[in-house]
mmCIF file of the C-alpha atoms, coordinates in Angstrom:
data_MODEL
# 
_entry.id   MODEL 
# 
loop_
_atom_site.group_PDB 
_atom_site.id 
_atom_site.type_symbol 
_atom_site.label_atom_id 
_atom_site.label_alt_id 
_atom_site.label_comp_id 
_atom_site.label_asym_id 
_atom_site.label_entity_id 
_atom_site.label_seq_id 
_atom_site.pdbx_PDB_ins_code 
_atom_site.Cartn_x 
_atom_site.Cartn_y 
_atom_site.Cartn_z 
_atom_site.occupancy 
_atom_site.B_iso_or_equiv 
_atom_site.pdbx_formal_charge 
_atom_site.auth_seq_id 
_atom_site.auth_comp_id 
_atom_site.auth_asym_id 
_atom_site.auth_atom_id 
_atom_site.pdbx_PDB_model_num 
ATOM 1   C CA . MET A 1 1   ? 4.295  15.089  -5.864  1.00 0.00 ? 1   MET A CA 1 
ATOM 2   C CA . GLY A 1 2   ? 3.780  14.598  -2.146  1.00 0.00 ? 2   GLY A CA 1 
ATOM 3   C CA . LEU A 1 3   ? 6.922  13.452  -0.385  1.00 0.00 ? 3   LEU A CA 1 
ATOM 4   C CA . GLY A 1 4   ? 6.835  11.371  2.783   1.00 0.00 ? 4   GLY A CA 1 
ATOM 5   C CA . VAL A 1 5   ? 9.777  10.146  4.827   1.00 0.00 ? 5   VAL A CA 1 
ATOM 6   C CA . ALA A 1 6   ? 10.281 6.744   6.420   1.00 0.00 ? 6   ALA A CA 1 
ATOM 7   C CA . ILE A 1 7   ? 13.097 6.386   8.950   1.00 0.00 ? 7   ILE A CA 1 
ATOM 8   C CA . LEU A 1 8   ? 14.131 2.758   9.327   1.00 0.00 ? 8   LEU A CA 1 
ATOM 9   C CA . THR A 1 9   ? 14.685 1.911   12.998  1.00 0.00 ? 9   THR A CA 1 
ATOM 10  C CA . GLY A 1 10  ? 13.928 -1.810  13.007  1.00 0.00 ? 10  GLY A CA 1 
ATOM 11  C CA . GLY A 1 11  ? 17.371 -3.389  13.027  1.00 0.00 ? 11  GLY A CA 1 
ATOM 12  C CA . ALA A 1 12  ? 18.730 -5.464  15.877  1.00 0.00 ? 12  ALA A CA 1 
ATOM 13  C CA . SER A 1 13  ? 21.813 -3.200  16.259  1.00 0.00 ? 13  SER A CA 1 
ATOM 14  C CA . SER A 1 14  ? 23.826 -6.359  16.949  1.00 0.00 ? 14  SER A CA 1 
ATOM 15  C CA . ARG A 1 15  ? 27.058 -5.046  15.401  1.00 0.00 ? 15  ARG A CA 1 
ATOM 16  C CA . MET A 1 16  ? 26.723 -1.788  17.336  1.00 0.00 ? 16  MET A CA 1 
ATOM 17  C CA . GLY A 1 17  ? 26.033 -3.465  20.671  1.00 0.00 ? 17  GLY A CA 1 
ATOM 18  C CA . GLU A 1 18  ? 23.393 -0.856  21.603  1.00 0.00 ? 18  GLU A CA 1 
ATOM 19  C CA . ASP A 1 19  ? 20.180 0.511   20.105  1.00 0.00 ? 19  ASP A CA 1 
ATOM 20  C CA . LYS A 1 20  ? 21.366 2.732   17.227  1.00 0.00 ? 20  LYS A CA 1 
ATOM 21  C CA . ALA A 1 21  ? 18.192 4.821   17.248  1.00 0.00 ? 21  ALA A CA 1 
ATOM 22  C CA . ALA A 1 22  ? 18.569 5.674   20.939  1.00 0.00 ? 22  ALA A CA 1 
ATOM 23  C CA . ALA A 1 23  ? 22.336 6.279   20.771  1.00 0.00 ? 23  ALA A CA 1 
ATOM 24  C CA . GLU A 1 24  ? 23.325 9.835   21.628  1.00 0.00 ? 24  GLU A CA 1 
ATOM 25  C CA . TRP A 1 25  ? 24.795 12.081  18.941  1.00 0.00 ? 25  TRP A CA 1 
ATOM 26  C CA . HIS A 1 26  ? 25.872 15.485  20.208  1.00 0.00 ? 26  HIS A CA 1 
ATOM 27  C CA . GLY A 1 27  ? 23.112 15.666  22.796  1.00 0.00 ? 27  GLY A CA 1 
ATOM 28  C CA . GLN A 1 28  ? 20.301 14.085  20.759  1.00 0.00 ? 28  GLN A CA 1 
ATOM 29  C CA . ARG A 1 29  ? 19.169 10.555  20.066  1.00 0.00 ? 29  ARG A CA 1 
ATOM 30  C CA . ALA A 1 30  ? 20.075 9.440   16.553  1.00 0.00 ? 30  ALA A CA 1 
ATOM 31  C CA . VAL A 1 31  ? 16.373 8.998   15.714  1.00 0.00 ? 31  VAL A CA 1 
ATOM 32  C CA . ASP A 1 32  ? 15.669 12.597  16.716  1.00 0.00 ? 32  ASP A CA 1 
ATOM 33  C CA . ARG A 1 33  ? 18.527 13.940  14.573  1.00 0.00 ? 33  ARG A CA 1 
ATOM 34  C CA . VAL A 1 34  ? 17.299 12.000  11.548  1.00 0.00 ? 34  VAL A CA 1 
ATOM 35  C CA . ALA A 1 35  ? 13.703 13.082  12.189  1.00 0.00 ? 35  ALA A CA 1 
ATOM 36  C CA . ALA A 1 36  ? 14.777 16.742  12.410  1.00 0.00 ? 36  ALA A CA 1 
ATOM 37  C CA . LEU A 1 37  ? 16.582 16.403  9.086   1.00 0.00 ? 37  LEU A CA 1 
ATOM 38  C CA . ALA A 1 38  ? 13.481 14.817  7.568   1.00 0.00 ? 38  ALA A CA 1 
ATOM 39  C CA . GLU A 1 39  ? 11.189 17.544  8.925   1.00 0.00 ? 39  GLU A CA 1 
ATOM 40  C CA . SER A 1 40  ? 13.478 20.230  7.469   1.00 0.00 ? 40  SER A CA 1 
ATOM 41  C CA . LEU A 1 41  ? 12.507 18.950  4.010   1.00 0.00 ? 41  LEU A CA 1 
ATOM 42  C CA . ARG A 1 42  ? 8.853  19.850  4.730   1.00 0.00 ? 42  ARG A CA 1 
ATOM 43  C CA . PRO A 1 43  ? 7.359  16.505  3.729   1.00 0.00 ? 43  PRO A CA 1 
ATOM 44  C CA . ILE A 1 44  ? 3.715  15.554  4.101   1.00 0.00 ? 44  ILE A CA 1 
ATOM 45  C CA . ALA A 1 45  ? 4.685  13.103  6.863   1.00 0.00 ? 45  ALA A CA 1 
ATOM 46  C CA . VAL A 1 46  ? 7.671  11.636  8.696   1.00 0.00 ? 46  VAL A CA 1 
ATOM 47  C CA . LEU A 1 47  ? 7.375  8.147   10.205  1.00 0.00 ? 47  LEU A CA 1 
ATOM 48  C CA . THR A 1 48  ? 9.703  5.843   12.066  1.00 0.00 ? 48  THR A CA 1 
ATOM 49  C CA . VAL A 1 49  ? 9.358  2.221   11.026  1.00 0.00 ? 49  VAL A CA 1 
ATOM 50  C CA . GLY A 1 50  ? 10.516 -0.705  13.119  1.00 0.00 ? 50  GLY A CA 1 
ATOM 51  C CA . HIS A 1 51  ? 9.719  -2.644  16.246  1.00 0.00 ? 51  HIS A CA 1 
ATOM 52  C CA . THR A 1 52  ? 10.201 0.131   18.823  1.00 0.00 ? 52  THR A CA 1 
ATOM 53  C CA . ASP A 1 53  ? 8.157  3.281   19.279  1.00 0.00 ? 53  ASP A CA 1 
ATOM 54  C CA . TYR A 1 54  ? 10.499 6.217   19.989  1.00 0.00 ? 54  TYR A CA 1 
ATOM 55  C CA . GLY A 1 55  ? 7.701  8.694   20.686  1.00 0.00 ? 55  GLY A CA 1 
ATOM 56  C CA . LEU A 1 56  ? 7.544  9.889   17.063  1.00 0.00 ? 56  LEU A CA 1 
ATOM 57  C CA . PRO A 1 57  ? 4.933  8.960   14.449  1.00 0.00 ? 57  PRO A CA 1 
ATOM 58  C CA . PHE A 1 58  ? 5.456  5.214   14.227  1.00 0.00 ? 58  PHE A CA 1 
ATOM 59  C CA . VAL A 1 59  ? 4.587  2.247   12.032  1.00 0.00 ? 59  VAL A CA 1 
ATOM 60  C CA . ALA A 1 60  ? 5.416  -1.277  13.160  1.00 0.00 ? 60  ALA A CA 1 
ATOM 61  C CA . ASP A 1 61  ? 7.240  -3.658  10.850  1.00 0.00 ? 61  ASP A CA 1 
ATOM 62  C CA . ALA A 1 62  ? 4.857  -6.371  9.692   1.00 0.00 ? 62  ALA A CA 1 
ATOM 63  C CA . GLN A 1 63  ? 7.678  -8.860  10.365  1.00 0.00 ? 63  GLN A CA 1 
ATOM 64  C CA . PRO A 1 64  ? 10.023 -7.527  13.067  1.00 0.00 ? 64  PRO A CA 1 
ATOM 65  C CA . LEU A 1 65  ? 13.733 -8.024  12.355  1.00 0.00 ? 65  LEU A CA 1 
ATOM 66  C CA . ALA A 1 66  ? 13.006 -9.370  8.848   1.00 0.00 ? 66  ALA A CA 1 
ATOM 67  C CA . GLY A 1 67  ? 15.195 -6.803  7.107   1.00 0.00 ? 67  GLY A CA 1 
ATOM 68  C CA . PRO A 1 68  ? 15.002 -3.234  5.852   1.00 0.00 ? 68  PRO A CA 1 
ATOM 69  C CA . VAL A 1 69  ? 12.795 -3.973  2.842   1.00 0.00 ? 69  VAL A CA 1 
ATOM 70  C CA . GLY A 1 70  ? 10.004 -4.917  5.227   1.00 0.00 ? 70  GLY A CA 1 
ATOM 71  C CA . GLY A 1 71  ? 10.381 -1.484  6.803   1.00 0.00 ? 71  GLY A CA 1 
ATOM 72  C CA . VAL A 1 72  ? 10.330 0.204   3.408   1.00 0.00 ? 72  VAL A CA 1 
ATOM 73  C CA . LEU A 1 73  ? 7.132  -1.619  2.482   1.00 0.00 ? 73  LEU A CA 1 
ATOM 74  C CA . ALA A 1 74  ? 5.423  -0.854  5.811   1.00 0.00 ? 74  ALA A CA 1 
ATOM 75  C CA . GLY A 1 75  ? 6.473  2.785   5.536   1.00 0.00 ? 75  GLY A CA 1 
ATOM 76  C CA . ALA A 1 76  ? 5.274  3.002   1.937   1.00 0.00 ? 76  ALA A CA 1 
ATOM 77  C CA . ALA A 1 77  ? 1.822  1.673   2.820   1.00 0.00 ? 77  ALA A CA 1 
ATOM 78  C CA . ALA A 1 78  ? 1.463  4.109   5.729   1.00 0.00 ? 78  ALA A CA 1 
ATOM 79  C CA . LEU A 1 79  ? 2.744  7.086   3.724   1.00 0.00 ? 79  LEU A CA 1 
ATOM 80  C CA . ALA A 1 80  ? 0.485  6.285   0.761   1.00 0.00 ? 80  ALA A CA 1 
ATOM 81  C CA . ALA A 1 81  ? -2.491 6.246   3.157   1.00 0.00 ? 81  ALA A CA 1 
ATOM 82  C CA . LEU A 1 82  ? -1.449 9.776   4.222   1.00 0.00 ? 82  LEU A CA 1 
ATOM 83  C CA . GLY A 1 83  ? -1.457 11.057  0.630   1.00 0.00 ? 83  GLY A CA 1 
ATOM 84  C CA . CYS A 1 84  ? 2.212  10.643  -0.254  1.00 0.00 ? 84  CYS A CA 1 
ATOM 85  C CA . ASP A 1 85  ? 3.131  9.353   -3.684  1.00 0.00 ? 85  ASP A CA 1 
ATOM 86  C CA . ARG A 1 86  ? 6.894  9.547   -3.221  1.00 0.00 ? 86  ARG A CA 1 
ATOM 87  C CA . MET A 1 87  ? 9.026  8.522   -0.273  1.00 0.00 ? 87  MET A CA 1 
ATOM 88  C CA . LEU A 1 88  ? 12.472 9.234   1.058   1.00 0.00 ? 88  LEU A CA 1 
ATOM 89  C CA . VAL A 1 89  ? 13.855 6.328   3.050   1.00 0.00 ? 89  VAL A CA 1 
ATOM 90  C CA . LEU A 1 90  ? 16.464 7.155   5.678   1.00 0.00 ? 90  LEU A CA 1 
ATOM 91  C CA . ALA A 1 91  ? 18.446 4.854   7.951   1.00 0.00 ? 91  ALA A CA 1 
ATOM 92  C CA . VAL A 1 92  ? 18.601 5.789   11.615  1.00 0.00 ? 92  VAL A CA 1 
ATOM 93  C CA . ASP A 1 93  ? 22.291 4.869   11.630  1.00 0.00 ? 93  ASP A CA 1 
ATOM 94  C CA . ALA A 1 94  ? 23.112 7.868   9.398   1.00 0.00 ? 94  ALA A CA 1 
ATOM 95  C CA . PRO A 1 95  ? 22.354 10.722  11.831  1.00 0.00 ? 95  PRO A CA 1 
ATOM 96  C CA . THR A 1 96  ? 24.927 13.107  10.377  1.00 0.00 ? 96  THR A CA 1 
ATOM 97  C CA . LEU A 1 97  ? 23.339 13.415  6.932   1.00 0.00 ? 97  LEU A CA 1 
ATOM 98  C CA . ARG A 1 98  ? 22.667 16.928  5.700   1.00 0.00 ? 98  ARG A CA 1 
ATOM 99  C CA . THR A 1 99  ? 19.915 18.272  3.474   1.00 0.00 ? 99  THR A CA 1 
ATOM 100 C CA . ALA A 1 100 ? 22.509 18.934  0.755   1.00 0.00 ? 100 ALA A CA 1 
ATOM 101 C CA . ASP A 1 101 ? 23.429 15.224  0.854   1.00 0.00 ? 101 ASP A CA 1 
ATOM 102 C CA . LEU A 1 102 ? 19.825 14.326  0.027   1.00 0.00 ? 102 LEU A CA 1 
ATOM 103 C CA . ALA A 1 103 ? 19.235 16.998  -2.629  1.00 0.00 ? 103 ALA A CA 1 
ATOM 104 C CA . PRO A 1 104 ? 20.431 14.913  -5.622  1.00 0.00 ? 104 PRO A CA 1 
ATOM 105 C CA . LEU A 1 105 ? 18.152 12.049  -4.640  1.00 0.00 ? 105 LEU A CA 1 
ATOM 106 C CA . ILE A 1 106 ? 15.127 14.261  -4.077  1.00 0.00 ? 106 ILE A CA 1 
ATOM 107 C CA . ALA A 1 107 ? 15.727 16.051  -7.402  1.00 0.00 ? 107 ALA A CA 1 
ATOM 108 C CA . ALA A 1 108 ? 16.044 12.798  -9.362  1.00 0.00 ? 108 ALA A CA 1 
ATOM 109 C CA . GLU A 1 109 ? 13.546 12.079  -12.106 1.00 0.00 ? 109 GLU A CA 1 
ATOM 110 C CA . PRO A 1 110 ? 10.901 9.434   -11.448 1.00 0.00 ? 110 PRO A CA 1 
ATOM 111 C CA . PRO A 1 111 ? 10.897 6.694   -10.385 1.00 0.00 ? 111 PRO A CA 1 
ATOM 112 C CA . GLY A 1 112 ? 13.665 7.905   -8.033  1.00 0.00 ? 112 GLY A CA 1 
ATOM 113 C CA . ALA A 1 113 ? 17.272 7.323   -7.080  1.00 0.00 ? 113 ALA A CA 1 
ATOM 114 C CA . ALA A 1 114 ? 19.807 5.971   -4.621  1.00 0.00 ? 114 ALA A CA 1 
ATOM 115 C CA . TYR A 1 115 ? 23.510 6.623   -4.373  1.00 0.00 ? 115 TYR A CA 1 
ATOM 116 C CA . ALA A 1 116 ? 25.757 4.230   -6.282  1.00 0.00 ? 116 ALA A CA 1 
ATOM 117 C CA . ARG A 1 117 ? 27.282 1.735   -3.802  1.00 0.00 ? 117 ARG A CA 1 
ATOM 118 C CA . PHE A 1 118 ? 24.713 2.706   -1.121  1.00 0.00 ? 118 PHE A CA 1 
ATOM 119 C CA . PRO A 1 119 ? 21.103 1.465   -1.168  1.00 0.00 ? 119 PRO A CA 1 
ATOM 120 C CA . LEU A 1 120 ? 20.129 4.000   1.511   1.00 0.00 ? 120 LEU A CA 1 
ATOM 121 C CA . PRO A 1 121 ? 19.088 6.740   1.534   1.00 0.00 ? 121 PRO A CA 1 
ATOM 122 C CA . LEU A 1 122 ? 16.754 6.371   -1.419  1.00 0.00 ? 122 LEU A CA 1 
ATOM 123 C CA . VAL A 1 123 ? 13.842 8.202   -2.990  1.00 0.00 ? 123 VAL A CA 1 
ATOM 124 C CA . VAL A 1 124 ? 11.166 6.207   -4.810  1.00 0.00 ? 124 VAL A CA 1 
ATOM 125 C CA . GLN A 1 125 ? 7.712  6.692   -6.241  1.00 0.00 ? 125 GLN A CA 1 
ATOM 126 C CA . ILE A 1 126 ? 5.595  4.482   -4.016  1.00 0.00 ? 126 ILE A CA 1 
ATOM 127 C CA . ALA A 1 127 ? 3.677  3.089   -7.002  1.00 0.00 ? 127 ALA A CA 1 
ATOM 128 C CA . ARG A 1 128 ? 6.976  1.842   -8.479  1.00 0.00 ? 128 ARG A CA 1 
ATOM 129 C CA . LEU A 1 129 ? 7.727  -0.457  -5.570  1.00 0.00 ? 129 LEU A CA 1 
ATOM 130 C CA . PRO A 1 130 ? 7.336  -3.957  -6.998  1.00 0.00 ? 130 PRO A CA 1 
ATOM 131 C CA . PRO A 1 131 ? 4.212  -5.741  -5.751  1.00 0.00 ? 131 PRO A CA 1 
ATOM 132 C CA . GLU A 1 132 ? 6.202  -8.972  -5.363  1.00 0.00 ? 132 GLU A CA 1 
ATOM 133 C CA . ALA A 1 133 ? 8.702  -7.350  -2.959  1.00 0.00 ? 133 ALA A CA 1 
ATOM 134 C CA . GLU A 1 134 ? 9.049  -9.092  0.389   1.00 0.00 ? 134 GLU A CA 1 
ATOM 135 C CA . ALA A 1 135 ? 10.580 -8.266  3.754   1.00 0.00 ? 135 ALA A CA 1 
ATOM 136 C CA . GLY A 1 136 ? 13.525 -10.602 3.230   1.00 0.00 ? 136 GLY A CA 1 
ATOM 137 C CA . TRP A 1 137 ? 14.700 -9.022  -0.012  1.00 0.00 ? 137 TRP A CA 1 
ATOM 138 C CA . PRO A 1 138 ? 18.066 -7.263  -0.031  1.00 0.00 ? 138 PRO A CA 1 
ATOM 139 C CA . LEU A 1 139 ? 17.737 -3.490  -0.413  1.00 0.00 ? 139 LEU A CA 1 
ATOM 140 C CA . ARG A 1 140 ? 19.797 -3.582  -3.615  1.00 0.00 ? 140 ARG A CA 1 
ATOM 141 C CA . ARG A 1 141 ? 17.216 -5.908  -5.163  1.00 0.00 ? 141 ARG A CA 1 
ATOM 142 C CA . LEU A 1 142 ? 14.436 -3.469  -4.254  1.00 0.00 ? 142 LEU A CA 1 
ATOM 143 C CA . VAL A 1 143 ? 16.401 -0.551  -5.730  1.00 0.00 ? 143 VAL A CA 1 
ATOM 144 C CA . GLU A 1 144 ? 16.918 -2.478  -8.969  1.00 0.00 ? 144 GLU A CA 1 
ATOM 145 C CA . ALA A 1 145 ? 13.350 -3.799  -9.205  1.00 0.00 ? 145 ALA A CA 1 
ATOM 146 C CA . SER A 1 146 ? 11.967 -0.291  -8.625  1.00 0.00 ? 146 SER A CA 1 
ATOM 147 C CA . GLY A 1 147 ? 14.037 1.056   -11.537 1.00 0.00 ? 147 GLY A CA 1 
ATOM 148 C CA . LEU A 1 148 ? 15.872 3.638   -9.435  1.00 0.00 ? 148 LEU A CA 1 
ATOM 149 C CA . SER A 1 149 ? 18.774 5.509   -10.978 1.00 0.00 ? 149 SER A CA 1 
ATOM 150 C CA . HIS A 1 150 ? 22.180 5.485   -9.326  1.00 0.00 ? 150 HIS A CA 1 
ATOM 151 C CA . VAL A 1 151 ? 23.612 8.867   -8.409  1.00 0.00 ? 151 VAL A CA 1 
ATOM 152 C CA . SER A 1 152 ? 27.362 9.215   -7.944  1.00 0.00 ? 152 SER A CA 1 
ATOM 153 C CA . CYS A 1 153 ? 28.208 9.761   -4.280  1.00 0.00 ? 153 CYS A CA 1 
ATOM 154 C CA . PRO A 1 154 ? 30.862 12.415  -3.675  1.00 0.00 ? 154 PRO A CA 1 
ATOM 155 C CA . PRO A 1 155 ? 33.663 11.152  -1.400  1.00 0.00 ? 155 PRO A CA 1 
ATOM 156 C CA . ALA A 1 156 ? 32.962 13.906  1.146   1.00 0.00 ? 156 ALA A CA 1 
ATOM 157 C CA . VAL A 1 157 ? 29.376 12.665  1.460   1.00 0.00 ? 157 VAL A CA 1 
ATOM 158 C CA . ALA A 1 158 ? 30.096 8.919   1.530   1.00 0.00 ? 158 ALA A CA 1 
ATOM 159 C CA . LEU A 1 159 ? 30.945 8.708   5.250   1.00 0.00 ? 159 LEU A CA 1 
ATOM 160 C CA . ARG A 1 160 ? 27.676 10.404  6.203   1.00 0.00 ? 160 ARG A CA 1 
ATOM 161 C CA . VAL A 1 161 ? 25.656 8.281   3.770   1.00 0.00 ? 161 VAL A CA 1 
ATOM 162 C CA . ARG A 1 162 ? 27.237 5.053   4.978   1.00 0.00 ? 162 ARG A CA 1 
ATOM 163 C CA . GLY A 1 163 ? 26.416 5.853   8.589   1.00 0.00 ? 163 GLY A CA 1 
ATOM 164 C CA . ALA A 1 164 ? 27.569 3.805   11.574  1.00 0.00 ? 164 ALA A CA 1 
ATOM 165 C CA . ASN A 1 165 ? 26.904 0.117   12.094  1.00 0.00 ? 165 ASN A CA 1 
ATOM 166 C CA . THR A 1 166 ? 29.776 -0.622  14.492  1.00 0.00 ? 166 THR A CA 1 
ATOM 167 C CA . PRO A 1 167 ? 31.290 1.225   17.444  1.00 0.00 ? 167 PRO A CA 1 
ATOM 168 C CA . SER A 1 168 ? 34.412 2.124   15.419  1.00 0.00 ? 168 SER A CA 1 
ATOM 169 C CA . GLU A 1 169 ? 32.290 3.518   12.562  1.00 0.00 ? 169 GLU A CA 1 
ATOM 170 C CA . ARG A 1 170 ? 30.315 5.506   15.137  1.00 0.00 ? 170 ARG A CA 1 
ATOM 171 C CA . VAL A 1 171 ? 33.514 7.037   16.528  1.00 0.00 ? 171 VAL A CA 1 
ATOM 172 C CA . ALA A 1 172 ? 34.686 8.041   13.025  1.00 0.00 ? 172 ALA A CA 1 
ATOM 173 C CA . LEU A 1 173 ? 31.302 9.503   12.115  1.00 0.00 ? 173 LEU A CA 1 
ATOM 174 C CA . PHE A 1 174 ? 30.942 11.241  15.483  1.00 0.00 ? 174 PHE A CA 1 
ATOM 175 C CA . ARG A 1 175 ? 34.306 12.961  15.021  1.00 0.00 ? 175 ARG A CA 1 
ATOM 176 C CA . SER A 1 176 ? 33.404 14.144  11.537  1.00 0.00 ? 176 SER A CA 1 
ATOM 177 C CA . ALA A 1 177 ? 30.104 15.829  12.419  1.00 0.00 ? 177 ALA A CA 1 
ATOM 178 C CA . PRO A 1 178 ? 29.032 18.719  14.594  1.00 0.00 ? 178 PRO A CA 1 
# 
């Protein structure tokens, strides 16, 4: 199966108080760290999805600021057009993820998987995304409707998977990662 990666960058970053994708993490923008992680998996394509072009392959949300499911759907359509039949969805606010953190999701049987308690990151067969899905859906609804399995998240991985949505979460995550 051909894997593609969509990096969700379309949030308002209101709880963070600054653009999470452009925030610096050990000398790199968060979006660049996540893109480098994605590229290390050797996918067919890596795209950022949102309302801002960060100089990487980019797809605009059909409805800006309408929620992450809109980004997943826009990314899925673009990746399918590039020959991908499976997609890994990453959040830009989790720039300390490691390839080992993603391995259980990538290895999951079809239709894919997400960590229990965390809707992102996720891996899904693009054809299994429900045709009735809409931008305003909660991610958990999309995970359920797509039939994804739930993988147990080891405690040591949970902080990296959860990412940083507030300045205090950013400080904790920043301290924990090289």
